[in-house]
Backbone bond lengths (Angstrom), bond angles and torsions (degrees), N, CA, C in turn:
res aa  C-N    CA-C-N  psi(-1)  N-CA   C-N-CA  omega(-1)  CA-C   N-CA-C  phi
1 X - - - 1.476 - - 1.524 108.23 -
2 X 1.309 117.43 110.38 1.460 122.03 178.62 1.518 109.36 -88.38
3 X 1.312 115.11 81.40 1.463 120.08 -175.10 1.514 109.19 -146.05
4 X 1.318 116.19 129.00 1.457 121.35 176.40 1.519 107.96 -82.60
5 X 1.334 116.25 109.72 1.462 121.45 -175.81 1.520 113.01 -97.90
6 X 1.322 116.85 1.45 1.456 120.47 -167.36 1.524 113.33 -60.51
7 X 1.315 118.26 -45.79 1.463 120.90 -172.18 1.525 113.36 -107.78
8 X 1.311 116.98 20.20 1.465 120.75 -178.92 1.530 109.60 -86.23
9 X 1.316 117.06 134.72 1.469 122.83 -179.22 1.524 110.38 -64.66
10 X 1.329 115.30 151.11 1.465 119.22 -174.81 1.527 112.42 -60.17
11 X 1.315 119.05 -35.27 1.461 119.91 178.74 1.526 111.55 -67.85
12 X 1.319 116.79 -34.36 1.461 120.08 175.50 1.526 110.84 -69.80
13 X 1.337 116.75 -37.32 1.460 119.99 175.71 1.531 110.65 -62.85
14 X 1.324 115.76 -37.46 1.465 119.95 177.13 1.522 110.68 -61.62
15 X 1.327 116.89 -42.86 1.468 121.12 178.61 1.531 111.21 -64.36
16 X 1.329 116.25 -39.26 1.465 120.22 179.01 1.532 109.92 -64.81
17 X 1.328 116.33 -39.47 1.464 120.24 177.60 1.522 111.35 -60.70
18 X 1.327 116.25 -44.14 1.466 120.29 179.37 1.522 110.93 -63.07
19 X 1.327 116.33 -40.41 1.469 120.15 178.44 1.523 111.01 -65.67
20 X 1.323 116.82 -39.85 1.466 120.82 178.72 1.521 111.04 -63.10
21 X 1.330 116.19 -37.88 1.461 120.21 177.03 1.525 110.50 -64.33
22 X 1.332 116.98 -44.43 1.466 120.96 179.98 1.521 111.30 -60.41
23 X 1.341 116.53 -34.70 1.463 121.92 179.93 1.523 112.52 -87.71
24 X 1.348 116.66 -0.29 1.463 122.54 -178.48 1.526 111.32 56.91
25 X 1.333 114.76 38.50 1.463 122.15 179.02 1.526 108.14 -93.38
26 X 1.317 116.20 82.39 1.472 120.79 -171.88 1.519 111.71 -67.78
27 X 1.337 117.87 -39.62 1.461 119.81 179.56 1.528 110.18 -65.97
28 X 1.331 115.97 -39.91 1.456 119.59 176.40 1.511 111.95 -62.72
29 X 1.332 116.91 -39.12 1.463 120.74 177.94 1.523 111.43 -59.84
30 X 1.328 116.32 -40.52 1.472 119.21 -179.94 1.521 111.13 -62.05
31 X 1.329 116.57 -44.01 1.463 120.77 -179.95 1.528 111.82 -62.79
32 X 1.335 115.88 -46.73 1.463 119.80 -176.66 1.523 110.70 -71.20
33 X 1.337 117.29 -38.65 1.468 120.60 179.83 1.527 110.72 -61.49
34 X 1.327 116.90 -43.25 1.467 120.06 178.15 1.532 111.03 -63.60
35 X 1.327 116.51 -40.35 1.463 119.74 179.62 1.531 110.82 -66.65
36 X 1.340 116.33 -40.80 1.459 120.07 178.48 1.532 110.45 -63.52
37 X 1.322 116.97 -42.57 1.469 120.47 179.71 1.531 110.44 -61.66
38 X 1.330 117.02 -43.37 1.467 119.97 179.38 1.527 110.68 -65.01
39 X 1.334 116.41 -42.58 1.464 120.33 -178.02 1.522 111.25 -63.34
40 X 1.324 117.75 -44.54 1.462 120.04 -178.12 1.527 110.29 -73.16
41 X 1.334 117.25 -30.82 1.469 120.38 175.68 1.525 110.71 -64.66
42 X 1.331 116.36 -41.88 1.466 120.57 178.63 1.533 110.83 -62.96
43 X 1.328 116.68 -43.91 1.464 120.16 178.14 1.519 111.25 -63.24
44 X 1.327 116.09 -41.06 1.466 120.79 -179.36 1.530 110.37 -64.71
45 X 1.329 117.28 -43.00 1.464 120.45 -179.80 1.531 110.48 -64.07
46 X 1.328 116.80 -39.18 1.458 120.59 177.30 1.525 110.60 -60.99
47 X 1.301 116.31 -43.28 1.465 120.73 179.84 1.529 110.94 -65.47
48 X 1.332 117.29 -38.44 1.461 120.27 179.75 1.529 111.83 -67.64
49 X 1.332 116.76 -35.74 1.462 120.42 176.38 1.528 110.45 -65.10
50 X 1.323 116.36 -40.51 1.464 119.86 176.86 1.514 110.56 -62.25
51 X 1.323 115.45 -41.41 1.472 119.82 179.70 1.530 110.45 -63.81
52 X 1.346 117.19 -42.70 1.455 121.40 -178.28 1.526 111.85 -66.25
53 X 1.331 115.47 -32.73 1.465 120.37 -178.55 1.523 113.20 -93.84
54 X 1.327 115.59 6.63 1.474 121.64 -179.94 1.525 112.13 57.53
55 X 1.327 115.11 32.06 1.458 119.48 177.96 1.527 110.27 -82.81
56 X 1.318 116.06 160.85 1.459 120.17 172.99 1.521 108.86 -69.76
57 X 1.336 116.13 131.27 1.459 119.73 -177.82 1.528 111.02 -68.89
58 X 1.323 115.38 132.32 1.455 119.49 171.10 1.527 108.87 -82.39
59 X 1.308 115.83 146.97 1.459 120.04 179.90 1.518 110.17 -69.73
60 X 1.330 116.45 134.46 1.459 120.94 178.82 1.523 112.00 -86.19
61 X 1.334 116.74 -13.35 1.467 121.54 179.21 1.523 112.35 53.68
62 X 1.321 115.23 48.32 1.456 120.91 179.74 1.524 110.59 -104.74
63 X 1.323 116.27 145.22 1.456 120.73 178.76 1.527 112.19 -77.46
64 X 1.326 116.01 -22.31 1.470 120.90 -175.01 1.521 110.47 -131.75
65 X 1.322 114.91 172.05 1.460 120.63 174.55 1.524 109.93 -61.09
66 X 1.319 116.49 148.32 1.471 120.19 179.78 1.525 111.19 -59.81
67 X 1.346 117.06 -28.67 1.466 121.16 177.97 1.522 110.16 -61.15
68 X 1.321 115.61 -38.47 1.468 120.34 -178.33 1.517 111.19 -55.34
69 X 1.321 117.41 -44.11 1.458 120.74 -174.38 1.530 111.51 -71.91
70 X 1.336 116.62 -38.50 1.462 118.87 173.61 1.525 109.77 -60.77
71 X 1.320 116.19 -49.37 1.457 120.27 -177.65 1.514 112.38 -65.09
72 X 1.327 116.85 -42.95 1.460 120.59 -176.22 1.522 111.49 -66.52
73 X 1.325 116.46 -40.95 1.469 119.25 179.65 1.522 110.98 -64.50
74 X 1.322 116.80 -45.17 1.462 120.55 -178.96 1.525 111.99 -69.30
75 X 1.323 115.94 -40.71 1.460 120.24 179.19 1.527 110.59 -64.67
76 X 1.322 117.07 -43.87 1.463 121.13 179.13 1.529 111.03 -62.37
77 X 1.323 115.79 -42.68 1.465 119.47 178.66 1.524 110.11 -63.38
78 X 1.322 116.81 -41.51 1.460 120.30 179.12 1.515 112.50 -61.80
79 X 1.331 116.61 -39.97 1.464 120.99 178.81 1.530 110.19 -65.05
80 X 1.340 116.48 -45.56 1.461 119.90 179.86 1.530 111.36 -61.40
81 X 1.322 116.64 -42.08 1.465 120.53 178.03 1.524 111.18 -63.91
82 X 1.332 116.24 -41.18 1.467 120.37 178.59 1.525 110.75 -62.82
83 X 1.346 116.52 -41.43 1.463 120.57 179.78 1.525 111.30 -65.13
84 X 1.330 116.88 -25.53 1.459 121.22 178.54 1.521 112.45 -90.07
85 X 1.328 116.69 2.26 1.458 120.60 179.87 1.516 114.53 79.87
86 X 1.325 117.47 14.80 1.468 122.00 -178.49 1.536 108.13 -96.76
87 X 1.320 115.02 70.77 1.463 121.07 -166.75 1.528 113.98 -69.57
88 X 1.326 117.74 -38.29 1.464 118.94 -179.28 1.530 110.46 -66.44
89 X 1.337 116.99 -38.14 1.463 120.50 176.65 1.527 110.90 -67.47
90 X 1.329 116.29 -37.61 1.458 120.36 177.69 1.525 110.55 -63.93
91 X 1.333 116.60 -41.52 1.468 119.95 178.15 1.528 111.15 -62.43
92 X 1.333 116.65 -35.23 1.462 120.07 178.34 1.525 110.68 -63.98
93 X 1.343 117.04 -39.41 1.474 120.40 176.13 1.524 110.86 -64.33
94 X 1.323 115.96 -42.08 1.464 120.59 179.35 1.525 110.34 -59.51
95 X 1.325 116.36 -42.93 1.458 120.04 178.93 1.522 111.57 -60.04
96 X 1.337 116.34 -35.64 1.464 120.48 -178.73 1.526 112.60 -67.93
97 X 1.346 117.47 -41.97 1.468 117.87 -177.28 1.526 113.31 -94.00
98 X 1.326 116.67 2.03 1.468 119.08 178.20 1.530 111.75 -70.15
99 X 1.328 117.01 -21.56 1.467 120.77 177.84 1.523 109.15 -145.43
100 X 1.327 114.99 99.82 1.471 121.15 179.31 1.525 111.40 -104.89
101 X 1.323 115.90 18.82 1.469 119.50 -178.07 1.526 112.52 -71.00
102 X 1.338 117.62 -7.76 1.465 121.41 178.60 1.533 112.11 -70.82
103 X 1.323 117.21 -15.30 1.468 121.06 -177.84 1.527 109.73 -69.52
104 X 1.319 116.82 127.73 1.467 121.40 -177.77 1.530 111.64 -78.48
105 X 1.328 114.38 155.75 1.450 120.86 173.05 1.516 115.07 72.24
106 X 1.342 117.02 30.36 1.462 120.06 -177.37 1.522 111.53 -71.64
107 X 1.337 115.72 133.64 1.464 120.58 171.99 1.529 108.03 -100.31
108 X 1.328 117.87 -171.77 1.460 120.76 -177.69 1.531 111.72 -59.60
109 X 1.337 115.91 -41.33 1.468 119.43 179.11 1.529 110.69 -62.82
110 X 1.328 115.69 -39.31 1.455 120.17 179.55 1.515 112.22 -63.32
111 X 1.341 116.96 -41.95 1.466 120.02 179.90 1.526 111.53 -67.83
112 X 1.326 115.98 -32.91 1.476 119.18 174.85 1.533 109.61 -62.53
113 X 1.326 117.13 -41.86 1.463 120.64 178.97 1.534 111.49 -66.76
114 X 1.324 116.79 -38.46 1.471 120.26 176.61 1.523 110.16 -57.27
115 X 1.327 116.21 -46.37 1.462 120.78 -179.95 1.520 111.46 -67.19
116 X 1.331 116.02 -37.95 1.471 120.16 179.43 1.525 110.38 -60.19
117 X 1.311 117.36 -48.57 1.462 119.60 -177.36 1.527 112.03 -73.27
118 X 1.322 117.40 -27.16 1.469 119.11 172.09 1.526 109.66 -61.13
119 X 1.331 116.14 -42.52 1.457 121.24 -179.94 1.527 111.59 -68.86
120 X 1.335 116.01 -41.14 1.463 120.32 178.41 1.530 110.43 -62.13
121 X 1.331 116.97 -36.49 1.465 120.66 179.17 1.526 110.91 -61.88
122 X 1.333 116.51 -40.80 1.465 120.11 177.26 1.523 109.81 -59.55
123 X 1.342 115.75 -47.86 1.464 120.59 -179.14 1.521 111.11 -60.72
124 X 1.322 117.34 -44.78 1.463 119.77 -173.10 1.524 112.91 -75.06
125 X 1.313 117.69 -21.27 1.474 119.02 170.01 1.526 110.13 -67.16
126 X 1.333 116.09 -41.84 1.460 119.65 175.01 1.535 110.74 -60.79
127 X 1.322 116.14 -39.89 1.468 121.22 -179.48 1.523 110.62 -57.18
128 X 1.324 116.24 -48.56 1.463 119.51 -178.63 1.525 110.35 -66.87
129 X 1.325 116.89 -40.01 1.472 119.73 177.28 1.527 110.93 -55.52
130 X 1.323 116.28 -49.32 1.464 119.93 -179.12 1.528 111.57 -67.84
131 X 1.317 116.50 -36.17 1.462 120.18 178.46 1.518 110.88 -64.40
132 X 1.315 116.25 -30.72 1.466 121.11 178.27 1.526 112.20 -86.41
133 X 1.340 117.35 1.48 1.462 120.34 177.26 1.510 115.63 89.26
134 X 1.326 117.14 13.90 1.468 120.57 178.72 1.529 108.82 -84.65
135 X 1.326 114.76 74.08 1.465 121.05 -172.06 1.519 112.96 -69.17
136 X 1.329 117.78 -12.03 1.464 119.99 178.95 1.534 112.51 -66.03
137 X 1.345 117.09 -14.26 1.476 118.99 178.16 1.523 112.20 -90.59
138 X 1.351 117.30 -0.39 1.464 120.31 -173.19 1.520 112.30 -56.05
139 X 1.313 117.89 -49.78 1.464 119.76 -176.49 1.523 111.93 -65.49
140 X 1.326 117.00 -35.41 1.467 119.83 175.99 1.533 110.46 -64.99
141 X 1.337 116.24 -39.64 1.463 119.82 179.68 1.517 111.08 -69.08
142 X 1.330 116.92 -39.34 1.464 120.51 176.77 1.525 110.07 -60.70
143 X 1.329 116.79 -42.43 1.467 120.36 177.85 1.524 110.50 -62.81
144 X 1.334 116.87 -36.79 1.463 120.92 179.62 1.523 110.87 -65.03
145 X 1.334 117.86 -49.26 1.461 119.20 -177.36 1.528 111.04 -71.49
146 X 1.336 116.57 -25.24 1.465 119.81 176.60 1.526 110.11 -63.76
147 X 1.315 116.64 -33.31 1.464 121.92 -177.75 1.524 113.07 -98.84
148 X 1.321 116.97 -0.43 1.466 121.53 -179.93 1.525 107.39 -135.45
149 X 1.325 116.64 81.97 1.455 121.58 -170.25 1.529 112.81 -63.12
150 X 1.330 117.82 -25.88 1.464 118.20 178.47 1.529 111.20 -67.02
151 X 1.333 116.46 -17.75 1.459 121.40 178.90 1.526 112.31 -98.18
152 X 1.333 116.72 3.94 1.467 120.49 -173.28 1.524 112.29 -60.38
153 X 1.316 117.50 -55.25 1.459 119.68 -175.64 1.530 112.65 -69.39
154 X 1.349 119.98 -47.54 1.472 118.26 174.36 1.529 111.91 -57.87
155 X 1.338 116.39 -35.66 1.457 119.83 179.04 1.506 112.86 -65.52
156 X 1.319 117.27 -42.72 1.461 120.97 178.71 1.525 111.08 -65.62
157 X 1.326 116.89 -34.45 1.461 119.99 175.93 1.523 110.33 -61.91
158 X 1.312 116.82 -45.20 1.464 120.74 178.51 1.523 110.94 -60.92
159 X 1.328 116.48 -45.46 1.466 120.96 -178.69 1.527 110.71 -63.23
160 X 1.333 116.98 -41.84 1.465 120.48 178.09 1.526 111.01 -63.34
161 X 1.335 117.09 -44.77 1.466 120.38 179.33 1.517 110.91 -59.08
162 X 1.325 116.49 -43.05 1.460 120.89 179.79 1.525 111.22 -66.10
163 X 1.339 117.14 -43.87 1.464 121.22 -179.25 1.523 111.58 -63.32
164 X 1.342 116.70 -38.29 1.465 120.90 178.55 1.526 110.01 -67.61
165 X 1.321 116.71 -45.11 1.464 121.16 -176.44 1.521 112.07 -67.30
166 X 1.330 116.48 -43.19 1.466 120.32 -173.42 1.525 112.80 -105.46
167 X 1.330 116.94 6.02 1.458 123.95 168.79 1.531 113.22 56.58
168 X 1.330 114.90 62.97 1.468 118.80 173.12 1.526 109.34 -134.58
169 X 1.331 115.69 159.56 1.455 121.01 -174.53 1.529 111.47 -83.98
170 X 1.327 114.28 135.58 1.468 120.35 172.85 1.530 109.33 -127.05
171 X 1.325 115.96 31.10 1.462 120.20 -178.19 1.523 112.11 -55.36
172 X 1.323 116.78 -38.85 1.466 119.74 -178.06 1.527 111.16 -66.59
173 X 1.335 117.25 -34.68 1.460 121.54 178.67 1.528 110.12 -69.71
174 X 1.334 116.46 -45.23 1.462 121.04 178.48 1.523 110.38 -61.56
175 X 1.333 116.24 -41.73 1.461 120.56 179.90 1.526 111.48 -63.86
176 X 1.334 116.85 -38.47 1.461 120.29 -177.97 1.522 112.13 -69.14
177 X 1.335 117.09 -41.11 1.460 119.86 -170.07 1.524 114.75 -107.28
178 X 1.341 117.93 -12.64 1.461 120.22 -174.75 1.511 113.55 -57.39
179 X 1.336 117.07 -46.21 1.462 120.46 -178.99 1.530 111.33 -66.87
180 X 1.323 116.48 -33.99 1.471 119.99 178.43 1.528 109.75 -63.96
181 X 1.332 116.82 -44.05 1.465 120.65 179.02 1.522 110.22 -61.89
182 X 1.333 116.44 -46.35 1.465 119.55 -179.55 1.525 111.71 -62.79
183 X 1.334 117.03 -36.05 1.466 119.81 -179.98 1.522 111.98 -70.09
184 X 1.346 116.66 -20.39 1.458 121.66 179.92 1.527 111.92 -103.19
185 X 1.344 116.51 16.50 1.461 119.47 -171.35 1.527 112.50 -59.84
186 X 1.324 117.83 -35.19 1.462 119.51 -179.36 1.532 111.33 -65.90
187 X 1.344 115.92 -32.38 1.461 120.42 176.82 1.526 110.41 -66.97
188 X 1.334 116.19 -40.03 1.450 119.86 -177.23 1.526 112.81 -80.73
189 X 1.332 117.57 -23.22 1.462 119.70 -177.26 1.525 110.88 -83.71
190 X 1.309 115.74 59.81 1.460 122.78 174.62 1.518 107.20 -130.76
191 X 1.322 116.57 163.84 1.461 119.60 -179.61 1.523 111.99 -57.78
192 X 1.339 116.52 -36.08 1.460 120.23 -176.29 1.520 111.85 -71.05
193 X 1.341 117.27 -31.40 1.460 121.13 -173.45 1.523 113.49 -109.70
194 X 1.336 117.60 -4.99 1.455 120.28 -171.09 1.517 112.71 -59.82
195 X 1.331 118.07 -37.61 1.463 119.06 -178.38 1.521 111.46 -59.38
196 X 1.326 117.41 -42.84 1.459 120.55 178.49 1.529 110.82 -64.90
197 X 1.327 116.77 -46.40 1.459 120.42 -174.51 1.525 111.33 -64.86
198 X 1.333 117.11 -47.16 1.458 120.69 -179.39 1.526 110.93 -66.52
199 X 1.326 117.57 -41.72 1.458 119.88 178.37 1.521 111.78 -62.59
200 X 1.336 116.62 -36.72 1.467 120.05 176.64 1.524 110.23 -60.50
201 X 1.334 117.77 -49.09 1.460 121.28 -179.81 1.530 111.32 -63.63
202 X 1.326 116.24 -42.49 1.461 121.23 179.45 1.540 111.14 -61.31
203 X 1.319 115.90 -47.42 1.463 119.55 -179.10 1.521 111.55 -69.84
204 X 1.327 117.14 -34.37 1.459 119.92 176.82 1.529 110.10 -62.16
205 X 1.341 116.94 -40.35 1.462 120.63 176.53 1.527 110.84 -62.68
206 X 1.318 116.75 -43.24 1.475 119.89 178.04 1.526 111.19 -63.55
207 X 1.315 115.93 -38.49 1.463 119.68 178.38 1.528 110.61 -63.00
208 X 1.327 117.36 -45.56 1.465 120.65 179.26 1.530 110.74 -61.89
209 X 1.335 116.65 -39.06 1.466 119.23 176.66 1.526 110.46 -62.97
210 X 1.308 116.55 -42.81 1.469 120.08 179.75 1.529 110.62 -61.63
211 X 1.339 116.17 -28.47 1.461 121.65 178.54 1.533 111.89 -89.74
212 X 1.338 117.34 9.17 1.476 123.65 -179.33 1.522 112.61 61.08
213 X 1.326 116.15 35.98 1.465 121.51 176.73 1.524 106.73 -115.59
214 X 1.331 114.70 70.96 1.462 120.79 -167.09 1.522 113.97 -73.62
215 X 1.328 117.98 -30.44 1.462 118.43 -179.84 1.524 110.94 -63.45
216 X 1.329 116.68 -46.64 1.464 119.50 178.91 1.526 110.53 -72.58
217 X 1.341 118.02 -28.04 1.467 120.83 176.30 1.525 110.09 -62.76
218 X 1.335 116.63 -45.18 1.462 120.46 -179.51 1.527 110.70 -68.90
219 X 1.320 116.48 -41.07 1.458 120.38 177.13 1.528 110.53 -57.28
220 X 1.335 116.59 -41.98 1.459 121.99 -178.08 1.523 111.21 -69.44
221 X 1.344 117.32 -41.05 1.467 118.33 -178.70 1.519 110.80 -70.59
222 X 1.325 118.07 -28.16 1.464 119.78 174.97 1.525 110.83 -66.86
223 X 1.327 117.00 -37.55 1.463 119.91 175.54 1.527 110.51 -64.42
224 X 1.327 115.70 -40.17 1.469 119.59 177.24 1.520 110.59 -62.45
225 X 1.324 116.38 -43.04 1.457 120.66 -179.68 1.525 111.06 -64.41
226 X 1.325 117.08 -42.35 1.459 119.09 179.56 1.524 111.65 -63.83
227 X 1.345 116.36 -43.69 1.461 120.02 178.92 1.523 110.75 -60.83
228 X 1.339 116.79 -44.75 1.460 120.98 179.21 1.516 111.26 -61.55
229 X 1.341 115.59 -40.65 1.461 120.07 179.44 1.521 111.51 -65.53
230 X 1.325 116.49 -45.28 1.466 120.46 -179.13 1.519 112.06 -58.29
231 X 1.334 116.15 -37.75 1.452 120.82 -176.05 1.526 112.76 -100.84
232 X 1.345 115.18 9.29 1.474 120.88 177.87 1.528 111.38 52.73
233 X 1.326 114.69 44.56 1.458 122.13 178.72 1.529 108.31 -92.85
234 X 1.337 116.12 94.38 1.460 120.76 -172.68 1.524 113.01 -61.10
235 X 1.338 116.79 -40.37 1.462 119.86 179.70 1.521 110.47 -60.85
236 X 1.328 116.74 -44.42 1.457 120.73 179.45 1.517 112.04 -65.39
237 X 1.339 117.44 -39.17 1.469 121.08 178.42 1.523 110.28 -60.97
238 X 1.314 116.90 -47.75 1.467 121.20 -177.70 1.526 110.45 -60.50
239 X 1.338 117.04 -46.77 1.455 120.22 -178.23 1.528 111.58 -66.63
240 X 1.325 116.56 -40.27 1.457 120.64 -178.44 1.527 111.52 -68.03
241 X 1.337 116.24 -42.75 1.464 120.25 178.09 1.525 110.21 -62.78
242 X 1.328 116.85 -43.29 1.467 120.28 -179.65 1.525 111.02 -60.07
243 X 1.330 116.86 -42.18 1.461 119.37 -178.89 1.523 111.05 -70.85
244 X 1.341 117.70 -40.10 1.470 118.96 177.13 1.525 110.21 -60.06
245 X 1.331 117.12 -44.88 1.461 119.86 -179.32 1.519 111.32 -62.26
246 X 1.312 116.61 -35.90 1.467 120.69 176.96 1.531 110.75 -64.70
247 X 1.331 116.53 -35.36 1.461 121.93 -177.01 1.526 113.18 -97.69
248 X 1.318 116.76 5.41 1.467 121.63 -170.55 1.526 112.31 -50.69
249 X 1.306 118.78 -42.20 1.460 121.48 -175.51 1.522 113.04 -66.26
250 X 1.341 116.75 -15.21 1.467 120.43 178.66 1.525 112.23 -93.35
251 X 1.329 117.82 -7.58 1.468 121.15 -175.49 1.528 110.60 -78.63
252 X 1.341 115.63 142.96 1.459 119.35 175.56 1.540 109.43 -87.15
253 X 1.322 116.33 176.97 1.469 120.35 -175.49 1.523 112.00 -60.25
254 X 1.333 116.70 -41.78 1.462 120.13 179.62 1.525 111.19 -61.90
255 X 1.325 116.54 -42.47 1.466 120.10 -179.95 1.521 111.46 -67.07
256 X 1.325 117.69 -35.90 1.466 120.51 174.88 1.525 110.61 -62.67
257 X 1.325 116.35 -40.09 1.458 120.03 179.54 1.524 111.61 -66.84
258 X 1.318 115.85 -41.01 1.465 120.16 178.22 1.528 109.91 -62.20
259 X 1.316 116.75 -46.32 1.465 121.35 178.42 1.527 111.03 -58.87
260 X 1.334 116.15 -45.09 1.452 120.69 179.74 1.524 110.88 -60.42
261 X 1.328 116.17 -40.95 1.455 120.61 -179.17 1.531 111.60 -65.53
262 X 1.340 116.99 -43.61 1.468 120.71 179.28 1.525 110.23 -63.69
263 X 1.327 116.74 -44.29 1.462 119.80 -179.48 1.532 111.03 -64.65
264 X 1.323 116.51 -37.87 1.467 120.39 177.11 1.522 109.88 -60.50
265 X 1.322 116.74 -43.71 1.462 120.46 179.99 1.526 112.20 -66.92
266 X 1.327 116.88 -35.12 1.466 120.30 176.19 1.526 109.60 -62.81
267 X 1.321 116.58 -45.00 1.467 120.84 180.00 1.525 111.59 -64.17
268 X 1.328 115.72 -31.45 1.461 119.71 -179.66 1.524 112.08 -83.63
269 X 1.327 116.32 -3.93 1.456 119.80 173.12 1.501 115.89 99.75
270 X 1.329 118.36 11.40 1.459 119.14 176.33 1.504 111.89 159.52
271 X 1.310 114.51 165.23 1.452 121.36 -178.60 1.511 109.45 -101.42
272 X 1.328 116.46 128.99 1.462 121.43 173.93 1.512 107.72 -109.02
273 X 1.333 115.68 96.58 1.456 120.03 -174.61 1.522 112.98 -59.71
274 X 1.330 116.67 -28.04 1.451 119.04 -175.62 1.532 111.66 -70.17
275 X 1.330 117.97 -19.18 1.452 120.52 -178.65 1.520 112.00 -85.95
276 X 1.330 117.67 -16.31 1.453 119.98 -174.56 1.513 112.62 -96.76
277 X 1.309 115.51 156.26 1.460 121.82 171.60 1.513 106.84 -95.87
278 X 1.320 118.40 127.82 1.445 121.47 -175.62 1.526 111.20 -78.43
279 X 1.334 115.03 128.73 1.458 120.87 170.33 1.516 106.51 -116.19
280 X 1.323 115.79 100.13 1.458 121.34 -178.95 1.518 111.25 52.60
281 X 1.332 116.78 43.02 1.452 120.73 175.07 1.508 114.76 91.27
282 X 1.357 118.11 -2.75 1.456 120.67 -179.35 1.515 108.65 -116.28
283 X 1.340 119.66 128.45 1.461 120.82 -179.95 1.522 111.39 -64.31
284 X 1.309 116.68 131.27 1.454 121.13 173.26 1.508 109.50 -97.58
285 X 1.332 116.49 178.83 1.464 120.23 177.47 1.520 108.95 -66.42
286 X 1.336 115.80 137.60 1.465 120.74 -177.75 1.515 110.82 -62.29
């Protein structure tokens, strides 16, 4: 990442981190996460010196609690390390943000963030366990996401990745949560959530292919492609097209037509749903 991060405000660094995640730029995430951690540490130390000297506090001009930035930087770094297969380093990051109660001067918002990152640490330990093939934690993780709905979609992504890598069935998990995800599709079909939603559909298609259920695999990847196209999510489009092309020989005539129609709309600069005939939620050729 050829970017001078030295004088960028912490809220802007947070936005850059989110963008790096959307682009799956793991190395970039590591650079920005470290810079964000240093920046918020410097601000925190300045505030503590003011407190020790009984000085009037200068405004930090932050959009969120200071705990948020410590937690977000460490959590983001842990995710990037996990995506790179650096699991022991990722676990070290998790340990750091699992308890942020050491931060002085916490208000109610700060304590809420402390609890939030404590909960995220529990989830992300399960993530690494499953990524390493420790499938014995699956039921515990399912129980966790069942009781923590904000972790539902990221959790299902982790479970799908593990099932694909280590070749085991999670049909019961998909059956339990699939309808819930579909019922919340409008919530997930936003710029902030699109990466999770598209990755879920993409991985679900790969899982079905691994289970030799190619018709539903292709149907699912077409839905992923349409969603990516509607929201102009280039990363999702590339991944969805690549998987469809890999599975092309398994597609029936109707699925080929649907794919052709979506690609035509992408080339024309967007999807006009009103022009298409819906086939189970996917526009067909007019």
